[in-house]
C-alpha positions in Angstrom: -0.1 -0.1 0.0 0.9 3.5 -1.0 2.1 5.8 2.3 -0.9 7.6 3.2 -0.1 11.2 4.8 -3.8 12.1 5.5 -5.2 9.6 7.9 -8.7 9.6 9.2 -10.1 8.6 12.7 -12.0 5.7 11.4 -8.8 4.4 9.3 -6.8 4.1 12.6 -9.8 2.5 14.2 -9.5 -0.4 11.1 -5.4 -1.0 11.8 -6.1 -1.0 15.7 -9.0 -3.3 15.8 -7.2 -5.6 12.7 -4.7 -5.5 15.4 -6.7 -7.1 17.9 -7.3 -9.8 15.7 -4.0 -10.7 14.7 -2.7 -10.8 18.1 -5.0 -9.3 21.2 -2.5 -10.1 23.7 0.4 -7.9 22.3 -2.0 -5.0 21.7 -3.2 -5.4 25.3 0.4 -5.0 26.5 0.9 -2.1 24.0 -1.9 -0.1 24.9 -1.5 -0.5 28.9 2.1 0.4 28.7 2.7 3.7 30.2 6.4 5.4 30.4 6.5 8.5 32.9 6.7 12.1 31.5 6.8 15.7 32.3 4.9 18.4 33.1 5.5 19.7 29.7 4.1 17.1 27.8 1.4 16.5 30.4 0.4 20.4 29.4 -0.1 19.5 25.9 -3.1 21.1 23.9 -4.3 17.7 23.0 -2.2 14.7 24.1 -4.2 12.6 26.6 -1.8 12.6 29.4 -2.8 11.0 32.9 -1.6 11.5 36.4 0.6 8.4 38.0 1.0 10.0 41.4 -0.1 12.9 43.1 1.7 14.3 46.5 1.8 17.1 48.5 4.6 18.7 46.6 4.9 17.3 43.2 2.9 15.3 40.7 4.0 12.2 38.6 2.7 12.5 34.8 2.4 9.1 32.4 1.6 8.8 28.6 0.6 5.9 26.4 0.0 5.1 22.8 -4.0 5.7 23.2 -3.1 9.1 24.5 -0.7 9.9 21.7 -3.2 8.9 18.9 -5.9 10.8 20.1 -3.6 13.6 20.0 -3.1 13.5 16.4 -7.1 14.3 16.6 -7.6 16.6 18.6 -9.6 17.2 21.7 -13.5 17.6 22.7 -15.0 20.4 24.6 -14.5 18.4 27.2 -10.9 17.8 27.0 -10.9 14.3 25.8 -10.3 12.5 22.2 -12.4 10.4 20.1 -10.8 7.4 20.1 -11.1 4.4 23.3 -10.0 1.4 24.2 -13.5 -0.7 25.4 -12.8 -3.4 27.9 -14.6 -5.9 29.5 -15.4 -5.8 33.2 -14.9 -9.5 34.9 -15.2 -10.8 38.3 -12.0 -10.7 40.8 -13.7 -14.1 42.8 -15.4 -16.4 39.9 -13.9 -14.8 36.7 -17.2 -14.6 35.0 -17.8 -11.8 32.5 -20.0 -8.8 33.4 -23.1 -7.2 31.3 -21.9 -4.1 29.3 -23.4 -2.0 32.2 -21.4 -2.6 34.8 -18.7 -0.3 35.9 -15.3 -1.5 37.6 -15.6 -2.1 41.1 -19.6 -3.0 41.0 -20.2 -5.8 42.6 -20.5 -9.1 40.6 -23.9 -10.1 39.2 -23.3 -13.7 40.2 -21.6 -13.9 43.3 -20.9 -10.3 44.7 -17.6 -10.0 44.6 -15.9 -7.2 43.4 -15.3 -6.7 39.6 -12.2 -5.5 37.3 -11.1 -4.7 34.3 -11.2 -7.5 31.8 -9.7 -8.1 28.2 -9.3 -5.5 25.6 -12.3 -6.0 23.3 -12.0 -3.1 20.4 -11.2 0.2 19.9 -14.3 2.8 18.7 -14.7 6.8 18.1 -16.6 8.0 20.9 -16.6 11.6 20.0 -17.9 12.7 16.4 -15.7 15.2 14.8 -17.1 18.4 14.9 -19.2 20.1 11.7 -16.7 22.9 12.3 -13.7 20.4 10.9 -15.7 18.8 7.8 -14.9 19.9 4.4 -17.7 22.1 2.6 -19.4 21.6 -0.4 -20.3 24.9 -2.0 -22.6 25.9 -5.4 -21.1 28.6 -7.5 -22.2 30.0 -11.3 -18.9 27.8 -12.5 -20.1 24.3 -10.8 -19.2 22.9 -7.2 -16.3 23.6 -5.2 -14.3 22.2 -2.0 -13.7 24.1 0.6 -11.6 23.7 3.6 -12.7 24.2 6.9 -12.8 28.0 8.2 -10.8 26.5 11.1 -8.2 24.9 9.3 -4.8 26.8 9.1 -4.7 27.8 5.3 -1.1 26.0 5.0 -2.6 22.3 6.1 -5.7 23.0 3.6 -3.0 23.7 0.8 -1.0 21.0 1.3 -4.0 18.7 1.5 -5.4 20.3 -2.1 -1.7 19.7 -3.8 -1.3 16.0 -2.3 -5.0 15.4 -4.0 -3.8 16.8 -7.5 -0.6 14.9 -7.1 -2.8 11.4 -6.3 -5.4 12.8 -8.9 -2.4 13.3 -11.6 -0.9 9.8 -10.9 -4.0 8.1 -11.8 -4.0 10.0 -15.5 -0.2 8.6 -15.8 -0.1 5.3 -14.0 -2.3 2.1 -13.4 -2.1 -0.2 -10.8 -2.6 -3.8 -9.5 -5.7 -4.0 -8.0 -4.5 -6.2 -5.5 -0.8 -5.4 -4.7 -1.1 -1.9 -5.5 2.1 -2.3 -7.9 2.2 0.8 -10.2 2.4 0.5 -14.3 3.4 3.6 -16.5 0.0 4.0 -18.8 2.1 3.7 -21.9 1.9 1.5 -24.8 2.7 -1.7 -22.8 0.6 -1.1 -19.8 -1.8 -3.7 -20.9 0.6 -6.4 -21.4 2.9 -5.5 -18.7 -0.2 -6.0 -16.0 -1.4 -9.3 -17.6 2.0 -10.5 -17.2 2.2 -9.4 -13.7 -1.2 -10.8 -12.8 0.1 -14.4 -13.5 2.9 -14.0 -10.9 1.3 -11.5 -8.6 1.2 -12.9 -4.8 -1.9 -11.2 -3.7 -4.5 -12.2 -6.9 -7.1 -14.3 -6.2 -6.1 -17.0 -8.7 -2.8 -18.3 -6.4 -5.0 -19.4 -4.3 -6.8 -21.4 -6.8 -3.6 -22.2 -8.1 -3.0 -23.7 -4.6 -5.7 -25.7 -4.3 -6.2 -26.8 -7.4 -2.0 -28.5 -7.2 -3.5 -29.9 -3.4 -6.5 -31.5 -5.1 -4.3 -32.9 -7.9 -2.0 -34.4 -5.5 -4.9 -35.8 -3.9 -6.0 -37.5 -6.9 -2.5 -38.7 -7.6 -2.4 -40.4 -4.0 -5.6 -42.0 -4.8 -5.3 -43.6 -8.0 -1.7 -45.0 -6.8 -3.8 -46.7 -3.6 -6.5 -47.7 -6.3 -4.3 -49.2 -8.9 -0.8 -50.1 -7.4 2.0 -50.8 -9.8 2.2 -54.4 -10.6 5.9 -55.7 -8.8 8.4 -56.9 -11.2 9.2 -60.5 -10.8 
């Protein structure tokens, strides 16, 4: 896949939830990891930083991956980010999973014991993007134009528009393999090059079909050997 300079909250959620499917234990340890940080980072306008210890004369702060990811997308009016990790709640005594409405520390619905944080289940967006951050479609006498949000810095808007133009331009200069994204110049040999590439593209669905055919052929050969064994030489 090509490098994506402009990532949405939804794309981050898709990656995080895909990671849970691939290795839930690793993702759980990664998200629960915290490092001690200073007051300057704790005062960052968007990065989510927690308090590890608060004493009479000093406070120790800590930050984790989720706080950094939320810092990329800004905060809501309540000071919190858009991405949340969703955990199950389980009983400390009988290990039974509790209803979704159960809060950590509530009594277990089965045995009455204290409940604790359970497994990491998924990531989800808990705060929508404010309307002021949305691009605006505006009708003019010359057609429809796309305008950046009023609060977006002009440099960022210009960079996004420039990137979009480059991407659009690349589609008029190159064609791509739909399965592995390998690019081919749009010249007189493009069709032939793509056709040849498809024959060996590892991500093309035909590779799975070919592997299945080979597997069935091998099974058929073994079955024929059993049904019609070769006569032994005298």
